[in-house]
C-alpha positions in Angstrom: 23.0 145.5 -114.2 22.2 142.1 -116.1 25.9 142.2 -117.2 27.1 141.6 -113.7 24.6 138.5 -113.1 26.2 135.3 -113.9 24.8 131.7 -114.0 25.9 129.5 -111.5 27.2 132.3 -108.9 24.9 133.4 -106.3 27.3 136.1 -105.4 26.7 137.8 -108.7 23.2 138.8 -107.5 24.7 140.3 -104.5 27.1 142.3 -106.7 24.3 143.2 -108.9 22.3 144.5 -105.8 25.4 146.5 -104.3 25.6 148.1 -107.9 22.0 149.1 -107.9 22.2 150.6 -104.3 25.3 152.4 -105.1 24.0 153.9 -108.1 20.8 154.9 -106.3 22.8 156.9 -103.8 22.5 160.9 -104.0 25.8 162.2 -105.1 26.9 163.6 -101.5 26.5 160.1 -100.0 28.5 158.4 -102.7 31.4 160.9 -102.1 31.0 160.2 -98.3 31.3 156.3 -98.9 34.3 156.8 -101.3 36.1 158.9 -98.9 35.3 156.4 -96.2 36.5 153.4 -97.9 38.9 154.8 -100.3 39.8 151.2 -101.8 39.3 149.0 -104.9 38.1 145.5 -104.0 38.7 142.6 -106.4 36.5 139.4 -105.4 37.7 136.2 -107.1 34.8 133.7 -106.4 35.0 130.0 -107.0 31.4 128.1 -107.5 30.5 124.6 -106.8 31.6 123.5 -110.2 35.2 125.1 -109.4 34.6 127.8 -112.0 36.1 131.1 -111.1 34.5 134.6 -111.6 36.0 138.0 -110.8 34.0 141.0 -109.7 35.5 144.6 -109.0 34.0 147.0 -106.4 35.8 150.3 -106.8 35.1 152.7 -104.0 38.1 154.9 -104.5 37.7 156.8 -107.9 35.0 155.6 -110.0 32.5 154.3 -107.4 31.4 151.3 -109.6 30.7 147.6 -109.4 31.5 145.4 -112.5 32.3 142.0 -113.5 35.9 141.2 -114.3 39.0 143.2 -113.4 38.5 146.9 -112.8 40.4 149.5 -114.8 42.6 150.5 -111.8 44.8 148.1 -109.8 43.0 146.4 -106.8 44.1 147.5 -103.3 42.9 144.2 -101.8 42.2 140.9 -103.6 39.7 138.6 -102.0 39.3 135.0 -102.8 36.6 132.8 -101.5 33.8 130.6 -102.5 30.3 131.6 -103.7 28.7 130.0 -100.7 31.0 131.8 -98.2 30.7 135.2 -99.9 26.8 134.8 -99.6 27.1 134.3 -96.0 29.7 137.1 -95.7 27.5 139.5 -97.4 24.5 138.6 -95.2 26.4 139.0 -92.0 26.2 135.0 -91.2 29.9 134.8 -91.5 32.4 137.0 -89.8 35.2 138.1 -92.1 37.9 137.7 -89.6 36.9 134.3 -88.5 36.5 133.5 -92.5 40.0 134.7 -92.8 41.5 133.0 -89.7 40.1 129.5 -90.7 41.2 129.8 -94.4 37.6 130.2 -96.0 38.9 133.7 -97.2 42.3 134.7 -98.7 43.4 138.5 -98.9 46.2 139.5 -100.7 47.1 143.5 -100.7 46.0 145.7 -98.2 44.4 143.7 -95.4 43.3 146.6 -93.3 41.2 147.7 -96.0 39.5 144.5 -96.3 37.9 145.2 -92.7 36.0 148.3 -94.2 34.0 145.6 -96.4 31.6 145.1 -93.4 30.7 149.0 -93.9 30.1 148.5 -97.7 27.8 145.4 -97.2 25.7 147.2 -94.3 25.3 150.3 -96.5 24.8 148.8 -99.9 23.7 145.3 -99.7 20.0 145.0 -98.7 19.6 143.8 -95.1 17.7 140.8 -95.9 18.7 139.7 -99.3 16.4 136.8 -100.7 18.9 134.4 -102.0 
């Protein structure tokens, strides 16, 4: 888990929590989530110091969360700032509004990105203390 956490990126804490939650799911719930989402997300996060970090959430085959690019090609590549990711994951920022206002950019399967809400609700702690 510590290999995901990155100094200067609050979002890495959320990815670590998502990984922890996913790893703790029983096999049948994992399979259900993989079937429900069926996609690989690559997040390109930029922090306040203009440094970029990539995190991959594979909810298609592997069911994994890792720092860096995944072993399979991402279905949706989502670019946003560290602060906006924290707001998005906590439910304070609506993904659609963020996209429309330019706070969030998506390349690839745009409709797949709408399933992210499901992922955050099921895997990210409801009240993440960040």
